[in-house]
N, C-alpha and C positions, 0 to 999 in steps of 0.2 A: 639600437637593440633594446628589448624590454625583458630580457630573461630574468634579471633580478627582481623587477617589479611583478611580472606575471606569476612568478612562482610563490608569491606571498599571498595568494588567494586564501581567505580565511577558512574556506570550507573544502578546498580541493588541493591545497599545496602538498599534502601527504602523498599524492599520486605521482609526484615528480619522478621518483625512481622508475616508474613503469613506462610512462610516455608523456612527453611535454604537451602533446596535443590534448590530452585529457584535462590538464591544468588550464590550458588556454581556453578550451571550450567552456569549462566550468566557470572560469573568470568572466568570460563574455556574457554568459547567461546571468550571472550575478549583476553585472553592470546594467544589462538591458531590462532587468526586472522593473526598475523604477519608472521608466517612461516608455518602454516598448515590450510589453509582455509577450506579444506575438513572436518577436525575434528571440526573446528568452527561451520560449518553448522550442523553436526551431533549433537553437544551439544545443538544447538539452537532448533533443532527438539525435543530433549528430554525436553528442557525447555518448549516448546509449549505443549508437552504431559502432563507434570506435571501441568502446569497452567490450561489446560482444565479439568484435573481430579479434581483439587481443586475447579474450578468453578462449576463443576457438584456436588461435595459434598456440597458446600455452599447452593445449592437449592434442595438437596435431590435426585439428579439424578445420583449419582455415582453408577456404577454397579460392575465392577471388573477390575483389573489392566490390564489384557490382552485384553480388548475390543479394537478393532481397532479404531484409533483416528478419522478416517473419519466418523465412525458410531457414536462415542460420540459427535463429532461436529454437526452431523445431528440432534441428539436428543436435543442438547442444542439450536439449531436454531429453531426446531419445537416447543419447549416450550417457545420460545421468549426471551431466555437469551442472545443469540448472535444475533446481527443485522448485516446488510450487511458489514460494514467496518471492524468490529472486526472479524467476521467470515472469511472474505477474508484474513486478516493478519495471522490468525491461519493457513489457508490453504497455504499461501505463505511459512511459516516456514516448514510446513509438506512436501510440494513438493520439496523445496530446499534440505531439509534433506534426503528425499528419493533418490534424484538424487545423493547426496554425498555418501549415503550408498551403493547403488546398482551400480552406474555408475562411482564411484571414481571421480565425478565432483566436482567443487568448485573453484571459483576465489575469490580474495580479494574483487573485486567489488560486487559480490553476497553476500559475507560474511558481508560486511559493511552494505548493505541494510538490511540483515536479523537481524543484531544486532539492527538496528534502529527499525525494525518491532517488535522485541521482547521487546524492552524497551517501545514502544508505548502500547503494550498489557499489560505489567506490570503496567503502569500508569493507564490504563483503569481498571484493576483488583483492584488496590488499591483504586481508586475512587469509584468503585462499591461496594466493600465488606469490607473495613476497617471501624472501628468505632463501638462502642457498643451501643451508644444512637442515637436517631434521630438528636440531635444537632451536635454530632461528624460527623455523616454521611453527614449532610448538609455542614459542614465546609470542608470536604474532597473532595467534588465535584469539588472544585477549586484547589485541590492539584497540586503544581508545583515543581518537583524535580530539576529544573534548566536545563541548556542546556545539550545536549548529549555530552559526553566527548569522542573524537575519540581515538581509541586504537593506540598503537605504530605503526610506519611505518613498512610495510612489507619489506623484503629484496629486492624483485623485485616488482616494481609498475609501472603502466602506467602513462602517463602525466595526463590523465583524473582523475585517482584515486588520484594522488598527489594533484591535484587542489581541489578535493572534501575534502580531509583531511585538507588542508590549510584553506578552507572555514569554515569547522566545528570548527577549532581552533580559527578562527577569530570571530565566533559567541560566543565562550566561552569568549573571551576577551571583547566582547561587553556587555555580561551579568555580568561579574565580573570585579573587578579592575585588573590592570596589574599584581600586585603582587599575588592576589588570583588566577588568571588564570594560571600564570606560576607555582605556587605551585600545583594547581589541576592537571595540565597536567603532571608535573614531578612525583607527587605522584602516579598518575594513572599508568604510565609506570612502575615505580619501583614495585608497588604493584602487577600488573598483572604478572610480571615475578617471583616475590618472591613466590607466593602461588601456582603456577601451578602444580608442582609435588605432593605436599601434598593434594591439592584438588582432583586430579585424584584418589588418593587412598581412599579418604573419600567418594566420591560420591556413590560408590558401597555399602559401609557399611551403608549408610544412607537410603537405600531403605526400610528397615523394619520400620524405624521411619516414613517415608512418608506414608506407608500403615496404620500404627496406626493412624496417623493424619487424613488421609482421612476417616477412619472409625469413628473417633470422630466427624468430621464435618458432615458426613452423618447422624449420630444418632441425632446430635443437630438439623439439618435441618428438619428431619422427625418429631421431637417433636414440631415444630412450627405449628401455625394455617395456614390454607390456605391463609388467608388474609395477614399474616406476610410474607409468602413465596412470594406472589404476589408483595408485596412492595419491597422485595429484588430484584425480577426480574425487576421491574420498575426502580429501582435505577441503575441496570446494563444497561438498555436501555438508561437512561439519560446520563450515563457516556460515552456511545458509541458516542453520538453526539459531544463530545469534543475531540475525537481522530482525530489528524491532523498530516499529514506528510509534510515534507518540499517539495519545488518545484521539487528537483531532484528525490526524491522518488515517487512523484506524476507522473512524466514523465515515470519512469520505470514501474509503474502500468499501465499507458496508453499504453506503448509499449506492455506489456503482453496481454492486451485486444485486441489490433490491431493484434498482432501476432496470437492470437487464432481465429480471423476472417479471416485469410489467407493473411495478409499483411506482407511483409518482412520489418522489422523495428528494429532500434537500435538508440535511440536518442543521443547516445554518439559516434557512429561510422558512421552511414549512414546519414551524414549531408551534406548540400550544401557546407559548409566551407571545409569539408574534400574531396570534389570533387565528391560526389555521384550524379549521374545523371540518369534519366530514361533510361531503357534499354528494348529492345524487349524481350517479353516472361517473364518479371519480373513484379510483383505487389509490388511496392515500396511505402513506406511512408517515404518521405525524409524530414528531419528536417531542420527548419530555411530557408525555401525557400523564396528568395527575391521577393517582389512586389513593385509597386510604393508607396504603403502606409505602407511599413514595411515588416518584415519577418514573414511569416506564420509559426506557430509552426510545422505543418506537411502539406505537399502537397501529395495527394494520386494519384499515377500514375498506370494505367493499361497499361502495355507496355509503349509506348511513349505518351499515351493519359492522360492528366491531368483531373481528374474528380471531385476533391473536395479539399478544404482546411480545416484545423482543427485549432481552437484556443484552446489551453490548458491553464488552470488556476490552481492556488493553490486550495487546497481542500475547503477552506472556502469562495471561491469567487462565486459570482452570475454568472451562466453560461447561463441562459435562456435569459438574457437581453443584457448587454454590451458585453459579449463574442461573442454572435452570431452577433451582430452589427459589431464587429471588424472583424470577419470572412467575413462578407459581403464586408467590405472595401477591403480586400485582393482580393476578386472576382472581384470587380470593377477595381482594380489596377493591375490585372495580365497581364504580358507581356510574349510573347513567347520568349524562348531562345533556341538556338541550334536546336535540332531535334524534341523536343516535339510538340504535336499537341493539339489543343482544340477539344472538343467533339461535335462541332456544335456551335449554337448560333451566335452572342450574344443574350442574353435574356434581352432586354431593356438595362439597364446600366451594367448588369453583364456579365462577360466573362466566368465564371465557373458556372455549373448548381447547384452544391450542396455545402453546408457548414455545418460544425459540430462545436460544442463547448462542452467541457467537463472539469471536474476537477478530473476525476478518480473515483469519488464516484458512487456507484450504485444509481439508481433512487429511491428516497424516497418521497412519497406523502406529508409527513409533512415538508420536506425540498425541496419542488418542484423546486424552482428556483436555488437552490444551490447544486443540485445533478443530476446525470444521464448524458446521452449522448443526447445533443440537436441537432436537425437536421432541416434544412430548404431547401426545393426545390425552387430555385430562378427562375425557368422558368415561374412562374406566380406571379404577384404582390400580388394576393390574398392568396397565400400559407402562412400558419402560421408555426412558429417554433414549434416543438413538441418533447417530450422526447421519446427516444428509450430504449428498454431493453438491446440491445447489438449492436455492430457495424455491418454495412453492410459488407459483403464479397466483394471482387473485382467483382466477377460474379454477385452478387446481385445488386451492383450499376450500372453495365452495363445493367442489365435487367430492372431496373427502368428507366434508360436513354432511353432505346429503346421503352418504353411504351408511349402511348398517355399521355400527361400531365394531363388531367382530370382523366384518369383511374389511373395514378400513384398516384395522390393525394388521391383518394378514397381508394386505396389499402393501402397506408401509414397510413391513418386515422384508418382503420380497424385493421391493425397490431399493431399500437400503443395502441389502446383501449384494444385489447386482451392481449398485453404484460403487461399493467398496472394492468388489472384485475387479471392476474395470479400472 
Protein backbone atom coordinates (compact mmCIF):
# COMPACT_ATOMS: atom_id res chain seq x y z
CA UNK A 1 0.00 0.00 0.00
CA UNK A 2 1.15 3.56 -0.67
CA UNK A 3 -1.30 5.65 1.28
CA UNK A 4 1.34 7.30 3.47
CA UNK A 5 3.57 8.07 0.50
CA UNK A 6 0.94 9.25 -1.97
CA UNK A 7 -0.63 11.66 0.48
CA UNK A 8 2.59 13.62 0.83
CA UNK A 9 2.27 15.14 -2.63
CA UNK A 10 3.83 18.62 -2.26
CA UNK A 11 1.04 20.35 -4.19
CA UNK A 12 -2.08 18.21 -3.74
CA UNK A 13 -1.88 16.62 -0.27
CA UNK A 14 -4.31 19.18 1.20
CA UNK A 15 -7.08 17.56 -0.89
CA UNK A 16 -6.84 14.29 1.08
CA UNK A 17 -9.94 15.04 3.23
CA UNK A 18 -12.06 15.36 0.08
CA UNK A 19 -11.06 12.32 -1.97
CA UNK A 20 -7.86 10.29 -2.21
CA UNK A 21 -8.30 9.97 -5.98
CA UNK A 22 -7.57 13.68 -6.35
CA UNK A 23 -4.28 13.30 -4.49
CA UNK A 24 -3.30 10.23 -6.49
CA UNK A 25 -4.01 11.82 -9.85
CA UNK A 26 -2.20 15.01 -8.88
CA UNK A 27 0.78 12.98 -7.65
CA UNK A 28 0.95 10.98 -10.86
CA UNK A 29 0.82 14.14 -12.93
CA UNK A 30 3.74 15.58 -10.93
CA UNK A 31 5.74 12.43 -11.47
CA UNK A 32 5.12 12.17 -15.22
CA UNK A 33 5.95 15.82 -15.85
CA UNK A 34 9.69 15.06 -15.97
CA UNK A 35 9.79 12.46 -18.73
CA UNK A 36 6.24 12.02 -20.10
CA UNK A 37 4.34 15.34 -20.29
CA UNK A 38 1.69 13.70 -22.49
CA UNK A 39 0.70 11.35 -19.66
CA UNK A 40 0.96 14.24 -17.18
CA UNK A 41 -1.69 16.14 -19.15
CA UNK A 42 -3.94 13.09 -19.37
CA UNK A 43 -3.77 12.61 -15.59
CA UNK A 44 -4.59 16.28 -15.06
CA UNK A 45 -7.59 15.98 -17.33
CA UNK A 46 -8.75 13.07 -15.15
CA UNK A 47 -8.07 15.23 -12.10
CA UNK A 48 -10.34 17.92 -13.56
CA UNK A 49 -13.05 15.37 -14.30
CA UNK A 50 -13.05 14.00 -10.75
CA UNK A 51 -12.98 17.50 -9.26
CA UNK A 52 -15.94 18.58 -11.40
CA UNK A 53 -17.88 15.46 -10.39
CA UNK A 54 -17.18 16.08 -6.70
CA UNK A 55 -18.24 19.71 -7.14
CA UNK A 56 -21.51 18.61 -8.74
CA UNK A 57 -22.19 16.05 -6.00
CA UNK A 58 -21.60 18.70 -3.31
CA UNK A 59 -24.55 20.71 -4.67
CA UNK A 60 -26.80 17.82 -5.75
CA UNK A 61 -26.05 18.11 -9.48
CA UNK A 62 -24.10 14.90 -10.07
CA UNK A 63 -25.75 12.74 -12.73
CA UNK A 64 -23.64 9.79 -13.87
CA UNK A 65 -19.96 9.07 -14.37
CA UNK A 66 -20.09 8.87 -18.17
CA UNK A 67 -21.56 12.36 -18.60
CA UNK A 68 -19.34 14.41 -20.88
CA UNK A 69 -17.29 16.84 -18.87
CA UNK A 70 -18.18 19.77 -21.10
CA UNK A 71 -21.86 19.14 -20.35
CA UNK A 72 -21.25 18.81 -16.62
CA UNK A 73 -19.27 22.06 -16.59
CA UNK A 74 -22.08 23.77 -18.50
CA UNK A 75 -24.65 22.64 -15.92
CA UNK A 76 -22.44 23.82 -13.06
CA UNK A 77 -22.01 27.19 -14.77
CA UNK A 78 -25.75 27.57 -15.42
CA UNK A 79 -26.49 26.82 -11.77
CA UNK A 80 -23.99 29.49 -10.72
CA UNK A 81 -21.53 27.10 -9.04
CA UNK A 82 -18.74 27.88 -11.52
CA UNK A 83 -17.92 31.45 -12.36
CA UNK A 84 -15.70 32.75 -15.14
CA UNK A 85 -12.17 32.13 -13.88
CA UNK A 86 -12.80 28.71 -12.34
CA UNK A 87 -14.80 27.53 -15.34
CA UNK A 88 -12.00 28.65 -17.66
CA UNK A 89 -9.36 26.72 -15.71
CA UNK A 90 -11.49 23.58 -15.84
CA UNK A 91 -11.72 23.98 -19.61
CA UNK A 92 -7.97 24.58 -19.92
CA UNK A 93 -7.32 21.21 -18.25
CA UNK A 94 -9.99 19.55 -20.39
CA UNK A 95 -8.66 20.90 -23.69
CA UNK A 96 -5.00 20.18 -22.92
CA UNK A 97 -5.93 16.66 -21.85
CA UNK A 98 -7.97 16.09 -25.01
CA UNK A 99 -5.07 17.19 -27.18
CA UNK A 100 -2.75 14.86 -25.26
CA UNK A 101 -5.18 11.95 -25.59
CA UNK A 102 -6.15 12.29 -29.24
CA UNK A 103 -3.18 14.11 -30.74
CA UNK A 104 -0.32 12.70 -28.65
CA UNK A 105 0.50 16.33 -27.88
CA UNK A 106 2.14 17.65 -24.78
CA UNK A 107 5.16 19.68 -23.82
CA UNK A 108 6.71 20.28 -20.42
CA UNK A 109 5.70 23.91 -20.76
CA UNK A 110 2.03 23.00 -21.22
CA UNK A 111 2.26 20.38 -18.48
CA UNK A 112 3.72 22.88 -16.00
CA UNK A 113 0.93 25.35 -16.71
CA UNK A 114 -1.68 22.62 -16.28
CA UNK A 115 -0.17 21.52 -12.96
CA UNK A 116 -0.52 25.09 -11.72
CA UNK A 117 -4.10 25.32 -13.04
CA UNK A 118 -5.03 22.04 -11.31
CA UNK A 119 -3.60 23.23 -8.00
CA UNK A 120 -5.45 26.56 -8.29
CA UNK A 121 -8.70 24.63 -8.84
CA UNK A 122 -7.93 22.38 -5.89
CA UNK A 123 -7.42 25.40 -3.64
CA UNK A 124 -10.71 26.87 -4.89
CA UNK A 125 -12.53 23.60 -4.17
CA UNK A 126 -11.07 23.35 -0.67
CA UNK A 127 -12.03 26.93 0.15
CA UNK A 128 -15.51 26.43 -1.27
CA UNK A 129 -16.50 23.08 0.23
CA UNK A 130 -14.30 22.18 3.21
CA UNK A 131 -15.55 22.65 6.75
CA UNK A 132 -18.63 21.34 8.53
CA UNK A 133 -19.66 24.48 10.41
CA UNK A 134 -20.11 28.11 9.30
CA UNK A 135 -17.13 29.06 11.47
CA UNK A 136 -14.87 26.48 9.81
CA UNK A 137 -16.00 27.52 6.34
CA UNK A 138 -15.34 31.17 7.13
CA UNK A 139 -11.83 30.31 8.33
CA UNK A 140 -11.08 28.24 5.22
CA UNK A 141 -11.89 31.10 2.85
CA UNK A 142 -8.38 32.37 3.49
CA UNK A 143 -6.78 28.90 3.29
CA UNK A 144 -3.20 29.11 2.00
CA UNK A 145 -1.34 25.84 1.23
CA UNK A 146 1.95 27.64 0.61
CA UNK A 147 3.87 28.15 -2.63
CA UNK A 148 3.61 25.86 -5.64
CA UNK A 149 6.46 23.32 -5.45
CA UNK A 150 7.93 22.80 -8.95
CA UNK A 151 8.30 19.18 -10.09
CA UNK A 152 11.71 17.66 -10.93
CA UNK A 153 13.54 18.94 -14.00
CA UNK A 154 12.65 17.23 -17.27
CA UNK A 155 15.43 15.50 -19.15
CA UNK A 156 15.04 17.91 -22.06
CA UNK A 157 14.07 21.49 -21.30
CA UNK A 158 14.12 24.84 -23.04
CA UNK A 159 15.90 27.84 -21.59
CA UNK A 160 12.51 29.46 -20.98
CA UNK A 161 11.20 26.45 -19.08
CA UNK A 162 14.39 26.24 -17.05
CA UNK A 163 14.07 29.92 -16.13
CA UNK A 164 10.48 29.38 -15.00
CA UNK A 165 11.41 26.39 -12.85
CA UNK A 166 14.22 28.38 -11.26
CA UNK A 167 11.82 31.27 -10.58
CA UNK A 168 9.32 28.90 -8.93
CA UNK A 169 12.08 27.51 -6.72
CA UNK A 170 13.09 31.06 -5.81
CA UNK A 171 9.50 31.75 -4.74
CA UNK A 172 9.62 28.67 -2.52
CA UNK A 173 12.80 30.00 -0.90
CA UNK A 174 11.15 33.38 -0.35
CA UNK A 175 8.18 31.77 1.41
CA UNK A 176 10.18 29.32 3.52
CA UNK A 177 13.50 29.35 5.31
CA UNK A 178 16.50 28.11 3.33
CA UNK A 179 16.55 24.80 5.17
CA UNK A 180 12.79 24.29 4.86
CA UNK A 181 12.84 25.11 1.15
CA UNK A 182 15.74 22.76 0.40
CA UNK A 183 14.05 20.00 2.36
CA UNK A 184 10.69 20.57 0.64
CA UNK A 185 12.20 20.46 -2.84
CA UNK A 186 14.31 17.39 -2.09
CA UNK A 187 11.40 15.54 -0.50
CA UNK A 188 9.11 16.45 -3.39
CA UNK A 189 11.46 15.03 -6.01
CA UNK A 190 12.17 11.85 -4.05
CA UNK A 191 8.51 11.33 -3.23
CA UNK A 192 7.25 11.87 -6.78
CA UNK A 193 9.61 9.20 -8.09
CA UNK A 194 9.01 6.77 -5.24
CA UNK A 195 5.26 6.37 -5.55
CA UNK A 196 4.70 6.56 -9.34
CA UNK A 197 4.41 2.86 -10.19
CA UNK A 198 2.31 1.97 -7.15
CA UNK A 199 0.01 4.92 -7.74
CA UNK A 200 -0.59 3.91 -11.34
CA UNK A 201 -1.82 0.52 -10.15
CA UNK A 202 -4.04 1.97 -7.44
CA UNK A 203 -5.82 4.65 -9.46
CA UNK A 204 -7.84 2.14 -11.48
CA UNK A 205 -8.80 0.09 -8.43
CA UNK A 206 -10.09 3.17 -6.61
CA UNK A 207 -12.74 3.98 -9.21
CA UNK A 208 -15.50 2.16 -7.35
CA UNK A 209 -14.60 3.96 -4.15
CA UNK A 210 -14.99 7.26 -6.01
CA UNK A 211 -18.40 6.25 -7.34
CA UNK A 212 -19.57 5.35 -3.84
CA UNK A 213 -18.25 8.64 -2.50
CA UNK A 214 -20.02 10.63 -5.22
CA UNK A 215 -23.29 8.85 -4.45
CA UNK A 216 -22.94 9.67 -0.74
CA UNK A 217 -22.23 13.34 -1.44
CA UNK A 218 -25.15 13.56 -3.87
CA UNK A 219 -27.55 12.02 -1.34
CA UNK A 220 -26.32 14.38 1.36
CA UNK A 221 -26.71 17.42 -0.89
CA UNK A 222 -30.25 16.47 -1.92
CA UNK A 223 -31.25 16.18 1.74
CA UNK A 224 -30.34 19.81 2.37
CA UNK A 225 -32.80 22.67 2.16
CA UNK A 226 -32.82 24.95 -0.84
CA UNK A 227 -31.46 27.76 1.31
CA UNK A 228 -28.57 25.59 2.50
CA UNK A 229 -27.65 24.60 -1.04
CA UNK A 230 -27.76 28.22 -2.13
CA UNK A 231 -25.39 29.12 0.69
CA UNK A 232 -23.00 26.42 -0.55
CA UNK A 233 -23.15 27.83 -4.08
CA UNK A 234 -22.57 31.35 -2.76
CA UNK A 235 -19.49 30.09 -0.90
CA UNK A 236 -18.15 28.58 -4.14
CA UNK A 237 -18.68 31.93 -5.87
CA UNK A 238 -16.85 33.79 -3.09
CA UNK A 239 -13.94 31.34 -3.32
CA UNK A 240 -13.71 32.00 -7.07
CA UNK A 241 -12.80 35.64 -6.46
CA UNK A 242 -9.62 34.53 -4.69
CA UNK A 243 -8.33 32.39 -7.57
CA UNK A 244 -5.17 34.06 -8.82
CA UNK A 245 -2.47 32.96 -11.26
CA UNK A 246 1.07 34.23 -11.45
CA UNK A 247 2.12 36.68 -14.15
CA UNK A 248 3.51 34.02 -16.47
CA UNK A 249 0.29 32.00 -16.45
CA UNK A 250 -1.74 35.17 -16.90
CA UNK A 251 0.29 35.88 -20.06
CA UNK A 252 -0.37 32.38 -21.36
CA UNK A 253 -4.11 32.82 -20.88
CA UNK A 254 -3.97 36.16 -22.68
CA UNK A 255 -2.02 34.46 -25.47
CA UNK A 256 -4.81 31.90 -25.80
CA UNK A 257 -7.46 34.64 -25.96
CA UNK A 258 -5.59 36.57 -28.65
CA UNK A 259 -4.94 33.37 -30.59
CA UNK A 260 -8.66 32.57 -30.57
CA UNK A 261 -9.32 36.02 -32.04
CA UNK A 262 -6.98 35.35 -34.97
CA UNK A 263 -3.66 36.77 -33.79
CA UNK A 264 -0.43 34.81 -34.08
CA UNK A 265 1.06 35.03 -30.59
CA UNK A 266 3.42 33.30 -28.17
CA UNK A 267 4.65 35.46 -25.31
CA UNK A 268 7.74 33.30 -24.80
CA UNK A 269 8.76 32.89 -28.44
CA UNK A 270 7.36 35.71 -30.58
CA UNK A 271 9.13 38.53 -28.76
CA UNK A 272 11.03 41.60 -29.89
CA UNK A 273 14.05 40.34 -27.95
CA UNK A 274 13.99 37.09 -29.95
CA UNK A 275 14.01 39.02 -33.21
CA UNK A 276 10.31 38.77 -34.13
CA UNK A 277 9.25 41.59 -36.45
CA UNK A 278 6.08 42.38 -38.42
CA UNK A 279 5.74 40.58 -41.74
CA UNK A 280 3.51 40.98 -44.75
CA UNK A 281 0.52 38.65 -44.64
CA UNK A 282 0.91 37.95 -40.89
CA UNK A 283 -1.27 39.13 -38.01
CA UNK A 284 1.25 39.21 -35.18
CA UNK A 285 1.00 40.10 -31.50
CA UNK A 286 4.67 40.78 -30.74
CA UNK A 287 5.68 40.81 -27.09
CA UNK A 288 7.75 43.48 -25.29
CA UNK A 289 7.80 45.95 -28.17
CA UNK A 290 9.98 49.00 -27.32
CA UNK A 291 8.65 52.56 -27.22
CA UNK A 292 10.09 55.78 -25.80
CA UNK A 293 8.06 55.20 -22.61
CA UNK A 294 8.98 51.55 -22.10
CA UNK A 295 8.14 48.20 -23.60
CA UNK A 296 4.54 47.49 -24.55
CA UNK A 297 3.49 44.02 -23.42
CA UNK A 298 2.02 43.34 -26.88
CA UNK A 299 2.07 45.33 -30.12
CA UNK A 300 -0.59 44.21 -32.61
CA UNK A 301 0.45 44.20 -36.27
CA UNK A 302 -1.73 43.55 -39.30
CA UNK A 303 0.93 42.90 -41.88
CA UNK A 304 3.44 45.73 -41.54
CA UNK A 305 0.86 48.07 -40.01
CA UNK A 306 0.85 48.54 -36.24
CA UNK A 307 -2.73 49.10 -35.05
CA UNK A 308 -2.66 48.81 -31.25
CA UNK A 309 -0.68 48.18 -28.09
CA UNK A 310 -1.73 46.09 -25.10
CA UNK A 311 -0.84 46.49 -21.44
CA UNK A 312 -1.09 43.14 -19.61
CA UNK A 313 -1.29 43.01 -15.81
CA UNK A 314 -1.44 40.40 -13.08
CA UNK A 315 -4.94 39.12 -12.39
CA UNK A 316 -5.49 41.16 -9.23
CA UNK A 317 -4.52 44.46 -10.85
CA UNK A 318 -6.81 47.31 -11.85
CA UNK A 319 -6.98 47.39 -15.66
CA UNK A 320 -9.56 50.08 -16.31
CA UNK A 321 -7.46 52.90 -14.90
CA UNK A 322 -3.69 52.76 -14.63
CA UNK A 323 -3.22 49.98 -17.18
CA UNK A 324 -5.06 51.88 -19.92
CA UNK A 325 -3.12 55.02 -19.02
CA UNK A 326 0.12 53.09 -19.41
CA UNK A 327 -0.99 51.83 -22.83
CA UNK A 328 -1.72 55.43 -23.81
CA UNK A 329 1.85 56.35 -22.95
CA UNK A 330 3.09 53.65 -25.31
CA UNK A 331 0.91 55.13 -28.05
CA UNK A 332 2.39 58.58 -27.43
CA UNK A 333 5.93 57.24 -27.40
CA UNK A 334 5.69 54.92 -30.38
CA UNK A 335 8.49 55.20 -32.92
CA UNK A 336 8.65 53.63 -36.36
CA UNK A 337 11.34 50.98 -36.81
CA UNK A 338 12.46 49.22 -39.96
CA UNK A 339 9.58 48.49 -42.35
CA UNK A 340 6.48 48.84 -40.19
CA UNK A 341 3.96 51.59 -40.90
CA UNK A 342 1.51 53.66 -38.87
CA UNK A 343 -2.16 53.34 -39.83
CA UNK A 344 -2.71 57.08 -40.33
CA UNK A 345 -2.76 59.81 -37.73
CA UNK A 346 -1.38 61.15 -35.61
CA UNK A 347 -4.48 61.76 -33.52
CA UNK A 348 -3.45 64.66 -31.36
CA UNK A 349 -0.67 63.39 -29.12
CA UNK A 350 -1.24 59.73 -30.03
CA UNK A 351 0.61 57.82 -32.75
CA UNK A 352 -1.51 54.65 -32.53
CA UNK A 353 -5.31 54.65 -32.77
CA UNK A 354 -6.19 51.85 -30.34
CA UNK A 355 -5.04 50.66 -26.91
CA UNK A 356 -6.05 47.68 -24.78
CA UNK A 357 -5.46 46.64 -21.18
CA UNK A 358 -6.26 43.28 -19.60
CA UNK A 359 -5.33 40.97 -16.76
CA UNK A 360 -6.71 37.85 -18.43
CA UNK A 361 -9.90 37.69 -16.38
CA UNK A 362 -13.32 37.68 -18.06
CA UNK A 363 -15.33 40.84 -17.47
CA UNK A 364 -17.27 40.77 -14.20
CA UNK A 365 -19.61 43.64 -13.32
CA UNK A 366 -18.91 43.19 -9.60
CA UNK A 367 -15.15 43.44 -10.31
CA UNK A 368 -15.56 45.97 -13.07
CA UNK A 369 -12.20 47.71 -12.94
CA UNK A 370 -10.22 44.54 -12.17
CA UNK A 371 -11.47 42.29 -14.96
CA UNK A 372 -12.14 42.14 -18.65
CA UNK A 373 -10.50 43.50 -21.78
CA UNK A 374 -10.54 47.27 -21.65
CA UNK A 375 -10.35 49.23 -24.90
CA UNK A 376 -9.98 52.86 -25.88
CA UNK A 377 -10.16 54.41 -29.33
CA UNK A 378 -7.70 57.31 -29.09
CA UNK A 379 -8.76 59.03 -32.29
CA UNK A 380 -11.04 61.34 -30.31
CA UNK A 381 -10.31 62.91 -26.95
CA UNK A 382 -13.93 62.33 -25.90
CA UNK A 383 -13.75 58.57 -26.39
CA UNK A 384 -14.08 56.65 -23.13
CA UNK A 385 -12.37 53.42 -22.13
CA UNK A 386 -14.82 50.55 -22.21
CA UNK A 387 -14.83 46.82 -21.37
CA UNK A 388 -15.16 44.26 -24.16
CA UNK A 389 -16.40 40.70 -24.01
CA UNK A 390 -13.64 39.44 -26.29
CA UNK A 391 -10.70 40.62 -28.39
CA UNK A 392 -11.07 42.27 -31.77
CA UNK A 393 -9.85 40.12 -34.62
CA UNK A 394 -7.27 41.64 -37.01
CA UNK A 395 -9.96 42.24 -39.62
CA UNK A 396 -12.25 43.66 -36.94
CA UNK A 397 -9.72 46.29 -35.91
CA UNK A 398 -9.05 47.21 -39.54
CA UNK A 399 -12.81 47.56 -40.05
CA UNK A 400 -13.11 49.90 -37.05
CA UNK A 401 -10.11 51.85 -38.30
CA UNK A 402 -11.77 52.35 -41.69
CA UNK A 403 -14.99 53.65 -40.18
CA UNK A 404 -15.80 57.25 -39.50
CA UNK A 405 -14.65 58.00 -35.95
CA UNK A 406 -18.12 59.03 -34.75
CA UNK A 407 -19.71 55.94 -36.26
CA UNK A 408 -17.01 53.71 -34.81
CA UNK A 409 -17.61 55.07 -31.31
CA UNK A 410 -21.37 54.59 -31.61
CA UNK A 411 -20.91 51.01 -32.84
CA UNK A 412 -18.43 50.20 -30.07
CA UNK A 413 -20.81 51.53 -27.42
CA UNK A 414 -23.63 49.42 -28.80
CA UNK A 415 -21.49 46.26 -29.01
CA UNK A 416 -20.18 46.75 -25.49
CA UNK A 417 -23.69 47.24 -24.10
CA UNK A 418 -24.92 44.07 -25.80
CA UNK A 419 -21.87 42.08 -24.65
CA UNK A 420 -22.29 43.10 -21.01
CA UNK A 421 -26.02 42.39 -21.06
CA UNK A 422 -25.39 38.93 -22.47
